[in-house]
N, C-alpha and C positions, 0 to 999 in steps of 0.2 A: 095168563091173566088171572086177575082177582076176582072174588065174587063182588057184583054190584059196579065192577069197572066197565065203561063203553067200550066196545070194539070200534075199531076205526079201521076202515080197509080203504086202500088206495090202489086203483085200477088203472092201468096203461097199458099200452101195446109193446111189447118186448119183441125187437126183431132180431132174428138166429141167423145164422150163415155157417157154411163151411168152406175153406178155401187151401188149395194146395199152393203155397206161396213158391215152390220149388227151392228156394233158399233164402233166409236170412240171414247168412253168412257174413256177407258184403257190406262194408261201412254205409250207414244210412238207410239198409233196407227196413229196418223196422218202423223206422219212423215214416218213410215211403208208404208202409201198408196202413199204419194208424191212420195218416191224412186220406189214404181211398175209403178206409172204414168210415172215417167221419164224412165224407163226401156221400156215403149210401145211407148215413145216419144208422148204423148198425150198432146193437148194444152189445152183442155176445158173438164171437167167430171162432169157431173151432181151426185151428192152422196145422197143417200138415207139412213135414220136411222142412223143419225149422232150421237143423243143421246145425245146433250149439252143442258144446261138447258138456256143458253141466246144465242143472235144472235152477229154477230160482224164480223171482220176479222182478220185474222192470218197469218204469214207466215208460211210456212214449205217448206224446202229446195228450190227449184227455184219455186215452186206453191206460190200463196196466195189463201186462203180458205175462201170466203165469205159464211157464215152459217146464217141459222134463228134459232128461238127457239124451242127448243122441249118442254118437258113439267117437271114438278117436279120432275118426277118418271124417268128422263133419260132416255125416251122413242122417238119415233118419231124424229123429225126434219129433214130437208135437206137442200143443201149447193151446191156449185161449187168450183172446185178447178180450175185455172186457171194460164197458164204458164207466168211467168214475163219475159221479154227479156230485 
């Protein structure tokens, strides 16, 4: 911020949660999870047991999914789903 510049703050409620999904390895699982999050109007969700072999980011409905690497046997792995406005 620069001198003389007005500060504008936008406040809103942020809904956070965690979820052990047990697996997103099956086809369509991520989209189903995103539909559930939208149903509960959650903004950010920490996800355990993703079970995907690589890390990255992918879009799922109104959410982006940022996830870390599991292992070669499709076990472990964590990530975050966050709403895109």
